N, C-alpha and C positions, 0 to 999 in steps of 0.2 A: 500780068502786071509785075513789074520789078520794084522792090522796096530796098533802098540803099540806106543802111544804118551808119551813122557817123558819131564819133565821140567828140564832144565839145568840151574843151577845157576852159572853165570859167575862173579867171583869176580874181580872187577877192580884192576889194579896194583897200582893205586893211586887215592885218592879221589878228588884232586883238583890240580891246577897248583903249581909248586914248588915255584914261587915267591909269591903266595898267602899263601902257607903253612908257609912260614917264618914269616908271620905277624899274623897268627891266632893260632900259637902254635902247629904246627905239621900237619901231613897229615889227616885232618878232612874234612868232607863234608862241603863245603863252601856255603853260601847263594849267591844269584845273586848279592846282594849289595857288598859283600866281593870280589867276583870275578871281579866285575866291577871297584873296587877302590883300593884294597890292592896291593901294590907293583907295580903299573902301572907307577910311576914316573921314567923317564929315569935317570940313575945314572952314567953310564960309557960310554966310547967311543965317547966323544964329539970331533968333528973335530977341532973346534976353539972356542975361547972366543968371545962373541958378540962384535962387533966393537964399539957399542955405550956404552959398559960397560966392558972394558977389565979387570977390577979388579975382575970380577965374571965369573963363568961358566954360560952356558945358563940356567941351573937349579941349583940354589945355595941356600942352606938353610941359608948361612951367610948374605943374604940380609936383614934379620930381626935380631933385637937385642934379640928377644925371642929365647931361646934355648930349643930344645926338643930332647930327646934320640931317639924317633921315631915320625915322623909327622903323622904316620898312626893311632895314638891313638885319633886323632881329628875326631872321628866318628860322622856322622850325625844321630841323634836319629830318624829322619824320614826314614832312610834307602833309601835315594834317589840315584839311578843311573839313567841313561838317560831314560830308558823305564818307570820306576815307576814315575819319575818326570813328564814326558810328559803325562802319563796317568792321573795323578792327576790334572794337569793343563787343560787337555782336558775336564775333568768333570766340572771343575770350569768355563771354557769357555762356555760350554753348558748352565750352570746356568745363566751366564751373558747375553748370547744371549736371553734366555727366559725373563730375566728382561727387557732388552731393548725392546723386542717385546711387553711385557705386558704394559710397560709405554707408548709406542707409540700408540698401538692399542686402549688404553683407554683414550688417550689424557690427560694424567696426567700432562704433562708439561704445557698445555694450562690452566689448572685449578690452577696452582701454582701462588700465589701472586707475582706480578712483582718485588716488593722490595726483596722478599726472593730469587727469581731466580737470581737477580743481585748480591745480597750479596754472594750467593754460588759461582757464577762465579768469582767474584772479589777475592775470597780466593783460590778457587781450580785451576783455569786455570794456574796461574803462577807456580803452583807446578809441572806442566809438566816438567819444566826445572830442578827442584830439582830432580825429578825422573830420568831424563836423566843423571844428574850428578851421581846419585847412580849407574846407569847402567855402566857408564864409570869407576867409582871407583872399582866396583866389578870385572870388566874385568881386571883392573890393578892388583887387588889382585890375580886373576887367573894367570896372566902373570908372576908376580914376586914372588908369594908364592911358597911353597914347599910341595910336597906330594899330590897325587891325591885326597885323602879323604878331604883335605882342599880346593884345587883349583877347583875341579869339582863342589863342592857345591857353591863356589863363582861365578862360571860362570852361574849356574842355577839361582842364586840370581840376577845376572846382567840381565838376560833375563826376570826375573820376574819384575824387575824395569822398563824395557822397556815396558812390558805389562801394568804397572800402568800408565805410560805416555800416552800410546795409549788409555786406558780407559778414561783418563781425556780429551784427544783430542776428543774422540767420544762423551763424555758428552757435551762438549762445542758446538759441531756441532748440537747435538740433541736439546739442550735448546735454542741456539741463532743462530749461523751460523759462517761462516769462519772469519768474522770480529772480533769476540771475541778472536780468537787465536792471531791476531795481537795486540789486546789490552792487552792480557795477556803477550805477549812478551815485549811490551813496558813497562808494569808495572814491569816486572822482571828486565829490564835494567835501568829504570828511577825512578820508584816510591820509595820514601824514606822508606816505610814500608818493602820493599823487599831487600834493599841493604845489611843489615847485613847478611841475609841468603845467598844471592848471594855471598857475600864476603867469608862466611864460605865454601860454595860449591867450589868456585874457589880456595881457599887455599888448600882444600883437593886434588886437582888435582896434586899438586907438593909434596905431602907426599911420601917420598922414601920408608920407611919401610912398607911392605905389611900388617903386623899385626897392626901397628899403624893406617894405613888407614882403616883396617877392624873395629877397635875400633871407629875411628872418624865418619865413615859413618853408619855402621850397628848397633852399640850399642848406641853411644851417640846421633847422630842426629835423626836416625829413632826411637830410643827408646823414644824420646820426641815428635817428629813431629807427628807420627801416632796416639798416644793417644790424642794429642791436637786437630788435625784436624778431624780425622775420628770418634773417640769415642765421643769427646766433641762437636765439631762444627757441624758436619753433623748429628749425631744421636740425640743430645740434643737441638741444636738451630735450624738448618734448618728443620729437620724432624718434630719437634714439632710445627714449624711455618707454616706448610702447604707444606713443601718441601719433602714429603715422596718419590717422584720420584727421587730426588737427592740421598737419602739413598739407593734406589734400584740400581741406576746406579753406585754407588761406593761400593757396597757390597763386592767386591773382596778384597779391600784394607785392612780393618780390619781383615778379615778372614785370608788373606795371612800373615799379620804381626803377628798375634797370633800364626800361624803355624811356620813361619820362625824364630821367636825369640827363639824357642826351640833349633834350630841349633846354633844360635849366642851365647846363654847362655852356651850351652854344650862346645863350642870351648873355650870360655873365662875361664870357670871353670876348664877344663882339663889343659889348659896352666898354670893357676895359681897354680894348684896342683903339677906341675912338679918341681918347685923350688921356693925358697923365692925371688930370683932375678926376676924371671918371675912375681911373684905376685906383687912385688913392682913396676915394670915397667908398668904392666897393670893398676894398681891403679893410677899411675901418669898420664898415657895417658887418662884414663877414666875421671879422675878429671878435667884435662885441657880441653879436648874436650867437655865434658858435660857442663862445665861452659860456654864455647864459644857458644855451641848450644842453651843453655837456653837464653843467651843474644840475640842471633840472632833471636830467635822465639818470643821475647817480642813484637816487633812491629807487627808481624803477628797476635799474640794473640789480640792485641789492635784493629786490623782490623776486626778480627773475632768476638770479644766480646767487643764492644765499652764501655759497662757499668761496666763490672766486669772481665776484663782481669787478674789482679793480682791474684784474688782468683782461677781462672781456672788454671793459670800457677803454682801456689803453689800446687794445687791438683795433677797436672801432674808430677811435680818434686818429690813430696812425693811418688807417685806411682813408679817413676823411681828409687828412692833411695831404696825402698823396694825390687825392682827387683835386684839391684846391691848387696844388703846385702846378697842375697842368692848365690852369685857367689864367695864368699871367697876372695873378694878384698875390703879392707877397704879404703874408700875415705877420 
């Protein structure tokens, strides 16, 4: 008996989902990112307006003064949907676990000068609360923003900030012990050096416009805080002073910031390119919040760099202004 095998090419009736095709320009083969993000925002058939905000629908683009013809143009250059984001963070978590194991197994913390360890804890531990504030703010951006391409990335960003807070907690426990967490909380609530930054963070909790909140937290504050603390303080002062263990235990933070600012910059640049009104409003928000953030970080810089805080702050501000100049918003 002869059996003849043939290959049958079955042409699909369509390449992707209809709601995705509307956003990618026709029936084309969509990437996993596009199928996970494009057109996923509910738009119709809402049963009622939220009782806590009856002026708006549950999902309502008018909550922001920024106007976009399509909110799905705010694409994430990292192409993160849940699976790709979780995979990337899992790899980074493995690296951080190896760092903690390396530091602990070689007793690098015991070999660190006591004054360097104390200085690192004084600056880093209170920032747990700033990272928690960033988590809350990005969750709010997700809740009140519009378009899954924008809001899903904001929720990933929220969880990343929770991870930052957890790494700082774990660092404190590894270097000193539980009592240093209480000391950090007390400093955040009472120490004069932290009150301007605490004031800034708490003020952002009541920002109504989700895009303004995005600017205040992710562009203005993080754009100044991360270079100041993790690039300048940890890498240049603590590590060079014998605290290389601290640099290893905070390695995630500068790596994450350098990655995530690609998304922040892409969002701002795309919004600014939409209209002159958007550009003017984004410039206004960035100018105001960046000015406040710079002032709030001055006493933190003095705590971190007792002898040359103004020079370090000026360098950080110049770096920030160079970044802003590439986003097509004139401050």
